[in-house]
C-alpha positions in Angstrom: 31.7 -106.1 -8.6 32.7 -102.5 -6.9 29.8 -102.9 -5.1 30.5 -106.4 -4.1 33.8 -105.5 -2.6 32.2 -102.4 -0.5 29.9 -104.7 0.7 33.1 -107.0 1.4 34.8 -104.1 3.0 32.6 -102.3 4.9 31.5 -106.9 6.6 34.9 -107.0 7.4 34.9 -103.5 9.2 32.3 -104.4 11.1 33.6 -107.6 12.2 37.0 -106.2 13.3 35.2 -103.3 15.4 33.0 -106.3 16.6 36.1 -108.4 17.6 37.9 -105.5 19.3 34.9 -104.3 21.8 34.1 -107.8 22.5 37.7 -108.2 23.5 38.0 -104.9 25.7 35.1 -105.7 27.0 36.4 -109.5 28.0 39.7 -107.9 29.5 37.8 -105.6 31.4 35.5 -108.0 32.8 38.3 -110.5 33.8 40.5 -107.0 35.2 37.3 -106.6 37.0 36.6 -110.3 38.0 40.5 -110.2 39.4 40.1 -107.0 41.3 38.2 -108.7 44.1 40.8 -107.9 47.6 39.2 -106.0 50.5 41.7 -103.5 52.2 40.1 -101.9 54.8 41.4 -98.5 56.3 40.5 -95.9 59.0 40.2 -94.7 62.2 39.5 -96.5 65.6 35.7 -96.6 64.1 37.2 -99.2 61.9 39.9 -100.8 63.6 36.8 -102.2 66.1 38.0 -99.8 69.1 35.3 -100.7 71.7 34.2 -104.4 70.5 36.6 -105.7 72.2 38.1 -109.4 71.3 41.8 -107.2 70.0 43.9 -108.8 67.3 47.3 -109.3 69.8 49.3 -108.6 66.4 47.8 -104.9 66.4 49.0 -103.7 69.1 47.7 -100.0 70.4 45.9 -100.1 66.5 43.1 -102.5 68.4 41.9 -103.8 65.4 39.0 -106.3 66.5 37.5 -109.1 65.5 34.2 -107.9 65.8 34.7 -104.8 63.7 32.7 -104.7 60.7 35.9 -105.3 58.3 36.6 -108.6 59.4 33.2 -109.1 59.7 32.4 -108.7 56.2 35.4 -110.4 55.1 34.2 -113.6 57.1 30.8 -113.6 55.4 32.6 -112.7 52.0 35.6 -114.5 51.6 37.4 -112.0 49.6 40.9 -113.3 47.8 42.5 -111.2 49.9 41.9 -109.4 53.3 44.5 -106.5 54.4 43.3 -104.7 57.5 45.1 -101.8 58.6 42.7 -99.1 60.3 44.5 -97.8 63.5 42.5 -96.5 66.3 43.5 -92.7 66.0 44.2 -92.2 62.6 44.0 -89.3 61.2 44.5 -88.2 57.4 48.0 -88.0 57.7 48.5 -91.5 59.1 46.6 -93.2 56.1 48.7 -92.0 54.2 51.8 -92.6 55.9 51.2 -96.1 57.4 47.8 -97.8 55.8 48.1 -97.4 51.7 50.7 -100.5 51.1 48.5 -103.2 50.8 46.2 -101.2 47.8 47.1 -102.0 44.2 45.6 -103.4 40.8 43.8 -106.5 42.3 41.8 -104.4 45.2 38.3 -104.6 44.6 37.0 -103.2 47.4 38.4 -100.3 50.3 36.5 -98.8 53.3 37.9 -96.3 55.1 36.3 -94.2 57.9 38.1 -91.0 58.8 38.2 -87.0 59.8 37.2 -87.4 62.9 40.4 -87.5 64.7 41.9 -84.4 62.5 38.6 -82.7 64.0 39.3 -83.0 67.5 36.3 -85.3 68.6 38.1 -86.8 71.9 38.8 -83.2 72.9 35.4 -81.9 71.6 33.7 -84.7 73.9 36.0 -84.2 76.8 35.4 -80.5 76.8 31.7 -81.0 76.5 31.6 -83.9 79.6 33.8 -81.6 81.9 33.3 -77.9 81.1 30.2 -75.9 80.8 27.6 -75.9 78.1 29.4 -72.4 76.6 32.8 -73.7 76.5 31.3 -77.1 74.8 29.2 -75.3 72.3 32.5 -73.2 72.1 34.6 -75.9 71.6 32.1 -77.6 68.7 32.3 -74.4 66.7 35.7 -74.2 66.2 35.8 -78.0 64.9 33.3 -77.2 62.6 35.4 -74.1 61.2 38.6 -77.0 60.6 36.1 -79.1 59.2 34.9 -76.2 56.4 38.5 -74.9 55.7 40.8 -77.5 56.5 39.6 -81.5 56.3 38.3 -81.3 52.7 41.8 -80.9 51.4 43.1 -84.1 53.7 40.6 -85.8 52.7 41.1 -85.3 48.8 44.6 -86.4 49.5 43.9 -89.5 51.2 41.1 -90.4 48.8 43.3 -89.7 45.7 45.7 -91.6 47.1 43.1 -94.4 47.2 42.5 -94.2 43.6 46.0 -94.1 42.5 46.9 -96.9 43.8 43.3 -99.1 44.0 42.0 -97.8 40.3 40.1 -101.1 39.9 38.2 -100.4 43.7 34.8 -100.0 44.7 35.6 -97.5 47.5 33.3 -97.0 50.9 33.5 -94.4 52.6 31.7 -94.7 56.5 30.5 -91.7 58.7 30.1 -91.5 62.3 26.9 -92.2 64.0 25.0 -89.4 65.9 25.8 -89.8 69.6 22.8 -89.0 71.6 18.9 -89.7 71.8 17.5 -86.5 72.2 13.8 -85.5 74.0 14.4 -88.2 76.4 15.2 -88.1 80.4 19.3 -88.8 80.5 21.6 -88.7 83.0 25.1 -86.5 82.2 25.1 -84.3 79.3 22.6 -81.8 78.9 20.1 -81.6 76.5 22.0 -78.6 74.6 25.2 -80.6 74.5 23.8 -83.3 73.1 21.9 -81.5 70.7 25.2 -79.5 69.7 26.9 -82.9 70.0 24.7 -84.6 67.1 24.8 -81.4 64.7 28.7 -81.4 64.6 28.6 -85.2 64.1 25.8 -83.8 60.9 28.2 -81.8 60.2 31.3 -84.0 60.0 29.5 -86.5 57.5 28.3 -83.7 55.6 31.8 -82.7 54.7 33.1 -86.4 54.6 29.8 -87.5 51.8 30.6 -84.2 50.0 34.6 -85.3 49.1 33.5 -89.1 48.4 30.9 -88.3 46.3 33.3 -85.6 44.5 35.7 -88.1 44.0 33.7 -91.0 42.7 33.2 -93.0 46.0 30.2 -94.5 47.8 29.5 -92.7 51.1 28.1 -95.3 53.5 25.5 -93.2 56.3 25.5 -95.4 59.5 22.9 -92.8 61.3 20.0 -95.0 59.8 21.4 -98.1 60.7 22.1 -96.4 64.4 18.7 -94.9 65.1 17.0 -95.9 68.0 20.3 -97.2 69.4 22.1 -93.9 70.3 23.5 -93.1 73.8 20.5 -92.4 76.5 18.6 -94.7 73.9 18.1 -97.5 76.4 19.2 -99.4 73.7 22.7 -98.0 73.1 25.2 -99.4 70.7 27.9 -96.5 71.6 29.9 -96.4 74.9 29.3 -93.4 77.3 32.3 -92.0 78.8 34.3 -94.8 80.5 36.6 -93.7 83.1 38.0 -96.8 83.2 39.2 -97.3 79.7 38.9 -93.5 78.6 40.2 -94.8 74.8 36.6 -97.1 74.2 34.6 -93.8 75.1 32.4 -92.9 72.1 33.0 -95.9 70.5 30.7 -98.6 68.8 29.9 -101.6 70.8 30.4 -105.2 69.0 26.8 -104.3 68.7 27.4 -101.0 67.2 29.6 -102.9 64.5 27.4 -105.6 63.4 24.2 -103.6 63.3 25.0 -100.5 62.8 28.3 -100.7 60.6 27.9 -104.0 58.7 24.8 -102.9 57.2 26.0 -100.0 55.7 29.3 -101.1 54.3 26.8 -104.3 53.1 24.3 -101.5 51.0 27.2 -99.4 49.9 29.9 -102.3 48.5 
């Protein structure tokens, strides 16, 4: 009799535990299924500067219908799509003005940010207009900033994203190498081009490390842009454009669809 009662009691415990686990799994699956909105954050490489076809209502943020977030949303039909990336954005701008759409139903977040914090535009103008030594000096200053200050700025952004979108898969997209080396190329010297590429690698390494430490996925665009750098003969990046300086060194529409979109697809 005692044995029978014990078996019955244990059976009840197993059944209750199984029901509880199944219920938790079902609730978790339902929550994940509901979290399928997409929010695209970041700077001009996410907004699509250089790709043309800008959305009029985006104003100076220059969000393009040919930018990779817009293309991904069109192909995947998320339950909602919020495109808050903005030209010129730094980490502080993302924190101050781009996080509003994030919530418990956000299933995917993409972001590119950090280049403006490190002084990307000033680096490029210094290297275009000044000597090799001035270019290398400015790059050294940018690298020092990437080592000392940028990680903390990225941590603030990534923590805020996770706090506001606890169910989201977050893809942090990097930056391409800008120049094809070892080939004839009008404009910058090989010394400058190599230093600029090395700086891009340095920045990507820092961003990838912070992303990994937050459990985010790093989307490396350097492989997809390989063979399509400036001076490659088939560039997906604008070189310096004195008539439209803002689009200089930004991806073309082909760079967004052929370089950034596959990196997002592979990491999403």
